[in-house]
N, C-alpha and C positions, 0 to 999 in steps of 0.2 A: 159368569167369572167363578172357576174352580173354589170352592171354600177350604179345600184342605189340600196339605201335601199331598196325600195318595191320590187323589183325584188329577192332579198334575201330572204326578210319574205317569197317569194312565194317558193322559193325552198325548206326552211325550210319547209315549209305547205305540199307540194308535196312529202317530203321524210319521213315525217311521214305517208303519205296518204300511200305510195308508201309502205312503212313498213308492216303499219296494214295488206295490201294485200298479201304481203310476207307472214305475220305469218297465215293467214286464209289456205293459198297454204300449207303451212308447217303444219298445224292441219290435213289438207285433206289427205297429201302425208306420213306422220310420218317420216317427216327428222327435226332430231332436231337441226342440223347444223343451217336449216334455221332460227328457234326460236331462237338460241343464236345471230344470226345475228341482227334479229330485237329487243331483247333486248338491245343491244348494241347499235344500230342506235337510239332506244329512249330513253336512256341515252345521246346521244350524242348531239341531237338538242336541247336541253336545254339549254346546258351548251355551246354550238357555241352562240345561241340567246342571252346568258345572257353577253358574252362576249366582250370587246372590242381588247383583243389580237389576231393581226394576222387577223382582222376582214375579209378582204378580200381574204385572202388564206384560210379563215376556209370556206367562201362561196363557191369556187371555189373546196375546197373538197366536201361540202355537195353535189355540181353540179355533181359530178363525184362517189359520194354512189349512190346519186336519180339514175342516168343511170345504176348503175351497180343491182340495187334493182331491176329496170323494166327488164335488161335482163336477172335475175336471177328467177324471176317470168314467164316470157315468157317459157326460157328453163324447168321450173320445168312443165310446164303444157304440151309442145308443144315436147319437145326432148326426145329422146329415148337414148341421152349419156350424160344422168344426172349422171350416177352411174358409169361411166368410172373411172377408177384411173387419169385420167389427168383433166377432169371438177371435179372431186371431190377435186382434189388438188388445181385448182384454189378456188373452194369455201371456204375449208379451210385456203387457204391464205388471200382472204378477209375477214375472219371473223378473223383471227390474225393482220391482219393492223386496222380494227376496234379497237380490244382492243389495239395497242398502239397507238391511235388515243385520245380513250377515259383516258388511263393512263398521256399520255402526257397534255392534257387540264384539267385533276384532280390536277395533279401537280403544272400548272399554278395558278389555283385556287385557293391552301392551301399556297401558297407564301406568304410572306408578300410585300411590295412594294418595301424593299432595296432588297430584295433574288431574287424578280423576276428582277431588272436591273442585278445582277450578272448573272442572269441564262437565260435570256432573248434568247441570242445568240444560245446558248444548245436549248431550245425548238423551236426556230425557225428552228433550222438546222434538229429535229425529223420532227418537220409536213412537211419540204419541202420533207424530205426523204418518209416519207408517202404517199404523192400526188403523186410522182413520183412512187413507188410502186402500188398505186391506179389505175394510168392510164394505167400501165403494164397490171395490172389483167382486165382492162375494152376493153385491146384490148384482150387478149386473150379469153375474151369472144364473142367479135364481129366475131375473125374468128371461134369461136364454131359454131355461130348462123349465120355466111355467111354477106357477107359486106352488103348485101342489107338491112338490118335490124339494119339501123342506127338514130334511132329518135334523134330529135333536143329538146333544151330545150323549145323552142316554139311549137312545136308538143304536149310537155309534157304537157306544160301550158293550151292546148285548149282541151286536150284529156284526162287527167288523170279523171275526174268523171266519165267521159264515161266508161274509161279501168277499172275502179274499179266496178261501175254495173255489166259491162260485165261478170268480175270475179265472182263476188258474183252469178249471177245468173249461169254460169258452174258449180260451185262448191254446188250450189244446186239442181241443176238438172239431173246432171250424177254422175258419181264415176270417179275419174281420172284414173280408170285403164282403161276408154273407149278413152282414150285419146293418152295410153301408149301400144297400139296394143298388145299383147298377155303376155306383162310382167306387172305382179298385183305389185302394190303397198306395200300392204303386205309384200310381200315376198324381198323386197327390203333395208329395213332397220328394220323390226320388231327385238323384242325382241327374242331371242331365247327360249321364255316360248313358242310360236308357236309350238314347239315339241311336248307340251304338247296336241294338239288337237288330241283330238281321232278320229281314220278313222273309216269310215262308217260301217256300218255291211254288210257283203256280201250281195248280190244280187241274186248270184246264187249258192245255198246251199244244196245240200243235200247226204242224206246216211249217215249223224252224227249225228242221233235224238237218239241212244244210249247213245251216248258219250255226247252229250248236255245235254241229261238229268240227267246222272250220275253228271256231272260236275255242274249242275245247283244246284240238291239234296246237294250234297258237301257244295258249297259256302253258299247256304242259311243255315247252319249250322254254327255258329261262334265258334273259329274262322277256316279257313279252309286253309292249304295249300297244292297246288296240282300243278300236271307238266304234260305237254302234250307232248311226246315224239314220235319220229319218224325221217326217213328219210327225205331229202329233196324234196320238192314237194308235200308232203303229204297233206297237209291241215292243218299243225296245227296253224298259223295264223288264216285261217278263221274258224276254231271253237272256238278261241281263241275272237274273234271278234263276233261271235255267242253268245257267252258265256256274253260278255260284254252288249251287247245291250239288250236280254233279260231280259221282263219285272219285272218276279222275282227277279231278280239280281239287278235292279235299282231299284225295291223297296225298298230290303235290305240293299243295300248301297246307304248311302247319297253321296257319292263321289266315281269316279269309276278313275282309273290312267292308261293310254295305253302308256309304255316307249318300244319302238324301239332300241332294243342296238347291231341291225345290225352294228354301229361303233364304238362303247364301246368298245374297245380292250383294256383298261387298268380299275383298279377298282378305279381307278380316275374319268375315261370316266364314269363308269356305277353311279358314286355319281353324276357326275354333269347331266346328263341326267334325275337322279331321281330328284336330285332338282330341276331342270327345269320344269320336268312335275308336281312339287307341286307350282311352281309360288317362289321359292325361289332365293337367289344370291349365286352366288356361291363365297365363302370364306372359310378360314381355316376352320376347325371344322365343315365342312359341312355334316360328317355322324351324328356328334351328333345332329347336327341343323334339319335335315332328321328324325331323331328320336323324337326328342320333337315334334315336329312339328305334327307326326302322332300320336304320343301317347296325344295330347291336343286337337288334332282333333276328328270329328263324325267317324262313321264307314266307313270303306273306303275299297276297293279293288283296290291291286297294281296287275297288269299285266305288266312282263316283256318278251318282246317277242324277240325270238332270244339268249336266256338267253346263248348259250353256246360260243356266241363272247366273253365275259371277264371270264369267271368262264374255259374255256378251258387249256389256256396257265398255265401253271403248276405255273409259278412265280407268278399269279395271284390268284390264286386258294383259298389260305385260307384267306385270306382279302376279297374276295364276298364272301365266306363262314361265314364269321365272319359278315360280313355287313348285310348277308341274317335273320342272327341267331337273331341279334337284333331286326329286325323287326316282326320276326316270334313272339319274347316276348311280342307283343303288341295285348293283347287279342282282340281287335275292329279291326283289321286288318286283312284281307284275304290275301293270296298270292299265285298267277297262275303265271306259267313258261311255255315257249313253247322252245323246246332244242332239237335239234337233236340228234338222238343216244337213248342208250337206258338206260343209266344213271343217277341217279339224283345228286344234290349236298347233301353231308353229313353235320351231324350235325343240322339235321332241324327233328322236328317228323310231317312227311309227312303225309295226311288225308287217312285214309284206309276205303275202299281198293283201293288199288292203279289204276291209269286209264291203263290198258295196252297200249303198245306204239301201236299208228295208224298204219292200215293195209289198201292195197287202199280199193276203192270204191265197192260197191255191183253191179252186170250188172246193175241191176234196177235204180240205182242214176249214176252210169256212163253214162246211157243212158240219164236219164232226163237232166243232167249237157250238155250233148252235145247236146241235140235237144234244151234246153233254147237258146244257143249260135247261132247254125244253124239256128232254126227259120223255116224254109222250109224243110222239109222232105220227100221225096216220096218212098223209100227204105230204110226200117230196117235192111234188110238184109247189105246191104253197109255200114250201120251205126255200125252192130255188128263187120263185119270184121276190119273196121276201129279200134274199142274199143277195139279189141281182140291186136293190135299192141302196145296199151297205155297202158298195165298192169292193168288198171284203174286206174293209178295214177293221182290224181286230177291237178295237175299241163300240165301232157301230154294231158289229157283229153282237159284242155284248148287251149292250143294250136292247137294240131290237130283239135280240133272243129272252130277254128279261121280262120285255114288255109281253110277246108272245105267250110266255109260261103263264101268265096271270090274264090277258084277253084272250088267249086265242089266236090261231095263224089268222085266218080271215076278217076278223076285227081290225087287226095289228094292218092286214095289207089296205083296208078302206081307210084306215084313218090316216096312214101316209099318203095317199091320194090324195085326200081330201085338206091337208096341211100342205102339201107342197100344191097344190091346185090354189090354194087361198094365198099362199106366197107370190106365186107367179100373178094371179091378177090384181097383187096388191104391188107390182114393180121388182120384188125381189126375187131375180134371176141368177143368183151368184152364189146363193148356198150351196156347202158341201153338202153329201149325203152325210155326212161325219155330222154336220150341225143342223141337218133334217133329223138324225137319230138322236141328236138331244131335246131337238124342241119336240119330236113323238113321244120320247119320255118324261117329258114335263108336262106334257097334257094329257099322259094316262089314267084311267079310272082311279087309279092307286094316289096319284098325285093330285086331282082336281077330288078325290072324297077329304085328302087335309091339306086345304089351302095354306096352312099354316108351314107344313113342310117345306113348299116352296120360298116363304120367306125366309126360314133358314139355309137353305140352300143358296136363296141369292146372298145371304151373309159370309156362308163357309165362301164364297167367290174371293173372299176380302182375305183369307188366313191360309196364305201357304205352309203355315207350321199345323196346320189343324188345330182343333180344341178340343180338350178333356170334359168331361162329364163335370167335373167341380167346376171349372169356368162357364159352361153353359149353363147350369142352373145358379150361379154365386151372381152372375153378372146382371140378375131381374131383368131377361129381356121380355119385352112384350108379346112371348109366343108361347100361347097357352098347351100344358101336357110337351112339353117340349123334348123328352125323352123319348114319347111315342113318335115324335118325328123325326126324329134321329132314325128309327125303325125304319120308317118309310121310305127316307133315302137311301138306305143300305137296299131293303127289300128292292130298292128300282135299279139297284146298280149305279146310281147317280153319285152315292159316297161308300165309303168305306172306313172299317177301323185298324188305323196302322199297329204295327208293333208295342207300340208305345200305350196301347188303349185310347188313342186321339181319334175323334171322328174326323176324316180328309175327303178331300174331293179333288181328282185327277186335276193336272194343269190343262188340257183341253178343254175339261166343262168348265173350269172356274173362267179362262180367257173368254169363253163361248156368251158366257153369263156376263162378263165386267163389259163387253162389247152390244150386248143383244136387248141388256135388259136394266133399267135404271135402279138401283140399292135404296133403300131405304133408309134416307139418311138418321131419323128416329132410333132404328136397330144399331148403326154404327154408333151413334153416341151412346147408347145403353152401353154397348161393350167397351167402348174406348173410356168412358167414367169407371167401370170396373178396372181396367188394367191400371188407371188412372190414380184409384183408388191403392191398389197394391204396390206401386212405384212413392204415393204418399207415405205408406206405412213402412216401406223400407225406410225412406229418407227419414222419418221420424225417431225410428229404433235403430239408426245405422249407428251413431256416437255411443245411444244411452245401452246396449246391451248386446253382447254376442248373440240371443236367441234372435234377434233380427235375422241372422245370415240364414235360417230356415227356408224363409221367404225367395232366397235368391233363385232355387234352381224353378220356380214356378214362374218368375219373369225370365229369368233366361230361356226357359224353355220355348216363349212366347216373343222373341226380337224380330222375327221377322213377321209375325203377327201385326207386331206395334208398328215396324216400318210403314208395313201396308197402311194400317186406319191413321197412322198419323198424314201420311201420303195423302191420303183420299180427304183428309181434316182438310190440308193445305189449301187443296182445290176446291172446296168447298164455301159456304158461304154463311156469314150467322156467327152464333156464339159458337159452335162449334169451331170454329177457328182458334179462338181464345183461347179455348180448352185443348185444341189439338197443341199450341204452342209451349202452353203448361208443359201439359206430357212430354212433347221432343226436351224440353229443358231438364227434369226431372229425369227422364231417360239417358240424358248426357251426364246426368252426375253419378248413375246407375254403373254405364261404359266405363268410364273412367275410375270408378273406385274397382272394377272388375278386371282391368288392364285391358279394354276391348276397342280402347281409342275412342275420337270421336262420334259422337251420333252425327251421320252425314246429313242429315235434315235441321242441326243447327245452322248452317248454313244457309239455309233458305229463311231463316227466320229476320233478318233485318231487311230484308223485302217486305214483309209482312207485317213485323211491330208496329210503323209508320201509320198503320189503320186500326190500332186497336189501342183504346184509351184506358190502358191499364197500368199504374205504377208500379206496383209490385212486380209484374210479368218483364216489364222494361230493366227493372231492377237486379231481379232474379237472371235476364239475361246476360246482361254483365258479370255478376258474379261467376256463373257458368262458364262465360268466355273465357275469363282469367284463369279458370282452374285446367281449361284447356290448351295452356300456351303452347303445351309441347309439339300442339296439332295446329291451334289456328292462333292468329295474334290478331287483338283487336287494332282497326286502324290507329287510333290514339288513344290509348290505354288512360294516359292519365285525364281526357276531356270525357270519358265514358266514366270513370269512377267517380267525377265532381257530377256529373248528371245522375248515376245512378242514385246519389245522397242525395240528391235535391229529392229524385222520386220516393224515398223513402220519408224525407224528411216531411213531404207534402200531408202522407196519410199516418205519418206517427208512428211509423214500423220501426221502434226502436232496435228490435232484435234481429230484424234484417238487414240493417243499417250497421248494427256491429258486424253481423257475418261478413257485409261487404270491406268493412274494414280490415279484417282477419286476413280477406284471400288479397287485398291490396295491400296487405302490409309483407305477405309472402311474395306477391309477385316484386316489390321493391327491394326485398331484401334478397332473392335468389336469383329473379330473374334481372333487375339493374346493378344490384351489388349495392343497395344503395341503405344500408345497416341505419344511417340515422332518419332517414324517411321511413322506412319500415318499422322503426321502434315509435315512432309520430303515431300512425295509424294502431298499432297494438296498443297503445296508452287511449285513443280513440274508443277502439274496439271495447276494450276493458270499462271505460265509462260508461260506453252506452248499456254493455250487459248488467252492469252492475245498476245501473237508473232501472233497466228491464226485471231486473231478477232471472238474466237467463244464466244459467250454470254451464251449458253448452258454449256458448261463446264466451264465458271467464274463462274456461279452462282453455280453451282456443287461444284466446289473448295470453295466456301466462304460460302457458307452453311453446309459444311462438315467440314470448320474448327470451324465455329460458335459452331457445336454441341461440337466439341473435346474442344473448351475452356469452354463451359459451364459446359461439364462432368468433367473438371480439376478442375474446382473450380474458372474460372476467367469468370465470363458473362458481365462483362465492355466491355472484350476488343470481346466476343462473339457478342452481340449487333452493336458495330462498322461494326463488319465483312457479320452479317445479314442485316442490314441498306444498305448498299453498294451490297450484291447481290438481294433486293428486289427493287436497284434503277435501276442496271442493266437489270433485270429482268422483271419490269413495262415498260423502254422505249422499250425493245424488244419484247414484247408483248409474253414473257416465263410466262405461267400463274403458271403451276406447281412450278418454280422458285419464283413466287411471293409468293405462297401457302408458299413454306420455308422459304424464308425470315421474311415474317411475321410469321410464326410462329416459330424461333426462337429468334427473335426480343421481341416476349409476352414472350416465358421464361427466357432470360438472363435477361428482363427488370423487370421480377416477383422477379427473383432472387436476383436483385439489392433494392427489396423491394420497388420498384416505380409503387407500384400499380397500380396508375391513369392513368400514362403513358401507361403502360402495356392493361391497356382498351382500350386505345383509339388507340392502335396499334391492338388491336382485332376489334375493331369499321371501321377501312382497311377492315380487313379479312371480316366483313360482307358485305360491300359494295362490297369485289371481288365476293363475291358469289353471288350476284345479279346479277351483270352485266356479269358476265363469265358463269351464267349457271351451279353453281355447287352445286344446291341445294340437290342433292341425292347425293353426294361424301362424302368420309370421312373428307373432309378438312372443311365442315361446322359442324362435329360434335366435331371434335377439337377443334374450336374456341369457341365453348359452354362449352366445357368441362373445356377451360382453364377460361374464363370467368365465370362461376360455381364457379370454384376454387378461382380465384382472388377475386370475391364478398365475398366467405369464408371465406379467411382470410382477408377481412377488417372487417369482424364480420357482414356485411350487409345481414344479415340472409335471410329477405325476397326476396331480389332482388335475391339472391342466388336460395331460392326454386323455384323462377318463371325459373330461367334457366335451373334449373335440373328437372323443371315437363315437361318444353319445351323438354329437351332430352329424356323425360319418355315416352310422347306422339308421339316421332319420331321413337321408338325401339322397339321392342318384344321380348321375351324369345327365339323366333324359330329364326327372321330373323339378330338379334343383341345381341344375351346374354349374352355377357361383357359388353357393352355401357349398355342395359335395368340393370343388375345388379348392377352398380356404380350408376346410378341413383337414385335408391332403395334405396341402402346404403345412399347415398349423403343427399337425403330428411331425412333418419332416423337419420342420425347425425344432419340434424338442427330441426328435432322433439325433440332431446333429448337439445339439446341445448336451445331450445326455449319453453321445458317445457309441449310438448305433451304427451297425456297419454301413460304410460307406455306397456300398454297391445297392442297398436297401434304401437308402438317402435318395441315391437318383431317380431310383425308379419311379417315387412316389414323384419327387421333380418334375420328371418328365409329364408323368400324368396331369399333374396339375398345370403344367404350361398348354400342353394340348387342349387341356379344359377352356382353359383362359383366353387360347387362340382361335379355337372355335366359337366362344361367345363374343368375340371382338370386345372382351374387355382391357382395356388401355392401363391398367394399374396392375392388374395381375401378374403380367409376367416379367416387370420389372421386378417384383417382392420374388419371384424365383430366380432370378437374377442376383438378386441380396442375398437368397438362402446359399444357392449354389457357391457365392464367394465367402460365407460363411463356412462352406464345406472344405473350400479350398483352404482356406486359413487353420481349420483344424486341423486338415490332412498335412499341413508343412508347406504349402504352395504360398507362401506370404507374399512376394510380388505380385503374382496373376489377382491375387483377393484384393489387393489393394488397388490395382488399378480399374479393378471393376465397381470398389467402393466408390474412388472417386469420380469415375464417369456418373454413376446414379446419382450423386451429391450433385455434381454439376447440371445434371437433367432437371432433378425435381427440388430443388432448394427453395424455386420461387413456390411451387403449387405444391408440394407433399411433405407436408412438416415430417410424419413419421418415417417414411423411410430416409429423410434427408438427416434426419437425428441418428437411427441406425446404422448410417453409413459413417457419419461423424466418431460414433463411438466407438468402431474401429478403426478409424484413422487414426485418433488421437490416444491409442491405445499402447502404453511403451515396451508391452510384451511382444510386440509386434514389429521387426523390422529396427530391433533396437542399434542398428549400424545409423539409420538416417533419425538420430534424438534429434536434428534441428526440425527437420520436416515435422516429425510428431509434436513436438512442442509449439509450432504454427499450427497445429491440428487442433491442438486441446485449447488455444487460444481462440479460434476459429467457433468450437464448439461451444464454449462457455457464453461468447456474446450470441451465436445462435438461438442458444438455446434462452436467454434473457429477452429477446424479443418480445413485445406486446401478444403477437399474434401467435406465438408458440405455446402459451398455455398449457405448458408441460413441468410441473414440479419433478416428476421423475429425471427427465434429461438434465435440468439444472444439475441436481445432486451426480449423476453420470459425469459432467463435466468438468462438476471439482472433483470429483472423483481421479480424473485422469490429467487435471492440472494436477495434481498432488503428487501423482506418480509422478509426472515430469519434473516438479520440484526435487522430488526424492531422488531422481536419478540424475540430476545435477549436484546433488550433496548438499542441498537448503532443507537440513533434517526440522530445523523448527518452523520452517514456512510450511514444509510438507505434513507437520504433525497437524500445524492448525487448519489447514485445509482439508485433512484427510478426516479430524475429528468434528468437522463441520456437514461433511458427505457424510460418515457413520451417525451421526446424530439424525440426520434427514432421512436415511436408510433405514434407520430402527425404527421412527414414528411410522415409517410406510412400510414396516413390514416387509420390506424385501431382504428374502436371506441371503443369497448368493454374492450382492455386492457389498452387505454389511459384513460378510465374511471376509471379502476382499480387502476391502478396506481396513479391517481386524488384522489381517495379514502385513497388509504395509506400514501399518503402526507396530506391529512386533517385530518388525525387520528394522524400524527406527529403533525401539529398546535394544534389539539385539546388537545393532552396531554402536550403541551408544555402551555396551558391557551390563545393559540391563537383561538379564538373561531372565532373571524369575518374573519379572513382568512382560518380558516377549513370550515365556511359556505359558502364562497366564490367561495372555487374551488370544494365542492362537488355541489354547484348549477353549477356549468361549465359540473361536469360530469353528470351527473341525465340526460340531452338531449341524449347525447351519450350511457348510459344504454336503452334509449328508443327505439334508434336507432336500436339497436344490439338486443331488444324483449327480452330485462334480467328484467323481471317483478319482481321476488322477491329483483334483485339489485336496482329498481328502488323503490319499497318501503323500502327495507332497507337504501339507501341513505337519502330517504325523511325522513326517523324518525330521522336520525342524521342531519340533517338542521334543524328541528326545535328543536331536544334537543340543539343544538349548540345555537340558538334563543333564547331558555330559560336561558341559560348559560351565554349570554352577557347582557340578560337583569337584572338576579340575580347579574352579577360583577357589574351593574350599578346602581343597589339600594342600593348594600352594599357600593361602594361608594360614 
């Protein structure tokens, strides 16, 4: 522990420097978790420097953080283990502890002196726990890097500047990949958008001039829709790539996208692969997002390779063809597919004349291909002997040529004859020459000299996505020198490295291996265990830290592999079946969170689970099924929930039972609309979570309870529950729990009419966005939406506009259509309220309406209709506006309180249609009654209804009653700090004083109202009330003169 203040200051300084160095490493390596760690450290250092709270302990904590940063930087530069699940877990744990420290110090900073006295022991205990946890993580990093690497603080004092300079030199002089053996950083934690990188043009390409010319000519005439058909190994992908890189095509199309569909076994995965190739994020409604993106973009060529993968399954075909038909309707987008077989997808007007299915190469083209690979050739006769064996099938030619290049022509021919004779004598007389070519490659001296390479190849037959070096090494496969085996496969032309750096095997070779060679269950089990570890890691940190998002691309880029591995596991016997079922449930949770829908293999589990004696697995299946209710419904959910609780009770797993109760509460609260039963389950979940000290499930239960209270019209209780949830989440480093706590605190506080306090809660949310690295998540958008809504309710239109314009700048019609449309509509409403030109408003309303309609958002269009009626009202078309308001109220009063209250506010306003005062009086009574309904939970609407009722009384000359009602409304608006309605009540009360001859009182209250109208940008009202003030002054002078 530092003994002096000077030493402590040095530690703070060195820690800040170490964080900056690590941040630069993070920028070079594309590891977002490092950036999050550095952001947290940067936030913690100034707080610790300024605080007197537990100064010595804080200094000791900073010393440990400093050492951890040093270890992390060294690990990032020199270690190949940084992407192992264990190392990732330790790094995530470090980030989570930093979040807890940050929350603890901020809470202490926000407390007053008295509260600090009561809370001091609790905060000290939190810091002590954090120090202990940091020490544990530090020891784990020392273990990873070896005991010899154990620098002291004194060494840091003398070496940190030099070390910093060395790191900068390393970063500027060479890429990080040079320090990471053959493991490429770009493949470690890169976005799935890397799948969109187009493969290079084929370097060896002969004999397809006619087909190439025909396709290029077709594609140069917009719009083109073409399919390259043919059997496996015929060269469909090579032809498509030649087309893609042809100069006429690149000149014609501003954008070209090549999408591999090898592992896109469902329509959802096809959409995902397509979205990612376009740089779009996966979300609900992604199909519409793709269509809008392409429609709004420049001329584009879309190439889907191996399109038979998503199209062939009958259950996919209709959706796949519907998607393709939508793309085909875009006039400036051309389509090129490669597919096995001779059948094209229906419902598309394919460009004529059709390109015939590809046939084998001509003898001359096969010869040119062979010679290009073999290089040195002495005997053409031997070449033609070998080519006769390949049927001139391009893949077979490549395989045989690669064998001949290393073994010689004669030896290759002799081995072919020997292999074929052995097969025929064994009764295998139906093998194609392509299969024989593959078999010959498998038995080549190069492969025989490296038998482990054959094992790796067998495993690759199960991996349509391919596999990165990281996963090859971290999966602990029982294959010695695995990277050498990879090189052997590449040199034998049995595998290749794709544009993302992954090792892949062509589909014909994979299919041959799957049907001809039994796969080692041990290899599959090792790889499956590795991927399940990654899924567990993501699940562990999903709620606890935003840094867990860093592992999403690694899992997402292996979805096809996971489906293939788990399908193999379900067909197997023994323990692997149980592990497979666990993996399917974990992957289903991942898919649901990522908006990818149901994991299809979940539907196979009901047949498998009765054969597995595992209580945890049975219970987790029910939890996952309840979470999937949008896509799949349990036959008897109530019975399944009861059975799952029994499973967890048998093994005493209180946390899992609490999780089940939370999910069951959501089922009954939202799917079944049974609030009473939902609250019972939340109570059970909270009690169980407290017994096993599970902060995650406590927070889920409390926020779920808060949501139910808000929904049931009890925002006060909801706010207290949300506050408690936030407090637990902050102390435990549960980022998503803090987000939910803030969200429900703000919503409940808003419903209580305490707008300024709600804004303070949202400010906490903004700080959380900064420290936890949530800039790109949905939480920031949620915070901004609520902030804009509250400023609008307060009638602070200029501030509301700034917020909604910020949302508009961060969204787009393509990436986030509904959020973008909401921002456009909100700005249009602000334009109406502040007197912007009607033409400008109408253009925005038309824009928002078209987006809502395209997205099939049922609530958006009526909101636009309401806004249009507001504009008509402002422009003096009162009857038309009233008709729309009444129609919307009749439609939405049972289902949408917000729209209903907005309509009633206009229908009950005496300033509109004064000749129909009886009708206005009726609507003011309806408005007051409706706003007081228990489920309305809108205090602002109550005071607005009172204001309308007071104005009706004033209209009818009941001045005393009107004064009392309007004063009550004014008091409410003042507490809520709603400027425009306060000013309107003051104006009406001033009118009462004026009618009673109390001109001075009238002038005084009108003078107080004027700045409120100014603050809400009501220029007409400002001019009107200024005129009233002048008239009242004249009346006072006249009265004085008469006296």
